[in-house]
C-alpha positions, 0 to 999 in steps of 0.5 A: 367787358370780356369774351371767351370761346370754349367747346360749348360756345361763346361766353360774354360778360357785358356791362349795362348802364342807365341812360343818365349814367348815374346808377351803378353799372350792372354786369350781365353774363350771357352764354351763346347769346342767352341771358344767364344772370346779372348783378342787379337781381341776385335773390334767386342765387341767394335763395338757392343757398338759404333754402338749402342751408335751412334744411341741414342742422350742420352744413359743414361741407357744401358742393355748389355746381355753377360759379356764375357771378359768385352770389350763391357761394358767397351766401353759403359762406356767410353761414358760420356753420359752413367749414368747406365750400367746393364750387365746380364751374365748367367755364375756365374763363369765367373762373379767371374773370372772377379771380383777376378782377374782370368781375370787380367783386370776384377777388373779394368773393373768392378770398375766403379760405374755406372756398375751393373753386374747381374748373370741371364738369359737374357730372365728373366732379360729383362722380369723383367725390367720395361717398357721403362727403357733403352735407349739401349739394346745390346745382345751378348749372343752367336755366333748368331742364326746360330751357337748356343753355347747353344740351349736354346739361340735360344729364344733370337732371337725369335720375342716373346723375341724381343718384350719384349726387345722392351718394355724395350726400351724408345721411340727412343731407340735401340736394337743391336744384335751381330751375327757371320754370316749373319742372315736373319731370325733374320733380319726378326724377328727384322723387324716384331717387330720394323718395320725396321732393319739395318744390319751392317757388321764388318770386323775383324782379328781373330788369323790371319784370316779375319772374317766377323761379323754382327750387327743387329740394330733396333730402337723403333720408335713405339709400338712393334708389337703384331703380 
């Protein structure tokens, strides 16, 4: 349906149909040939939002790293407690496809007045955020630290960046990171910075297969570690 090239490589939006053509078509997003997400199985994107929202009494301001096909942000905006959502997406083409209707549900998902979408690198956007400006930070920028689409995304799982993300949280705020597989090193990095971490397994079915994903949740209950 659409294709773009950036300094990170190729971004492709595909449409899948069943053999008889009776079922609704499925949109699929791939980066450098690697499957990232589709519109058939969105429970992990939604779980990222609901798990985080359940951890905070008053999640007024939410930062989402990774627009994808919009399902995480859409789930966040379904919560009436939320007053502002900032989504940071590094691929400008993807933002454009969501805005111009290339992704058919895109304009509807982005219409909420509480939503701002910024085309930028998440590490830079978080570094530029004012201290204690968010109640939630949700990170879904890759397939997790064990299966990177872009090598540069390894920095997102590093303690140095996680400290910056912690500083952007208000006291009592939460950071939730999505991972395709269990990630002990990420858990340890979050524990180092936040003093604790809660791994949350998420079972989904993807193209008829059972998959097991993970969310890693950490709360800011003290000042981020400088270690």
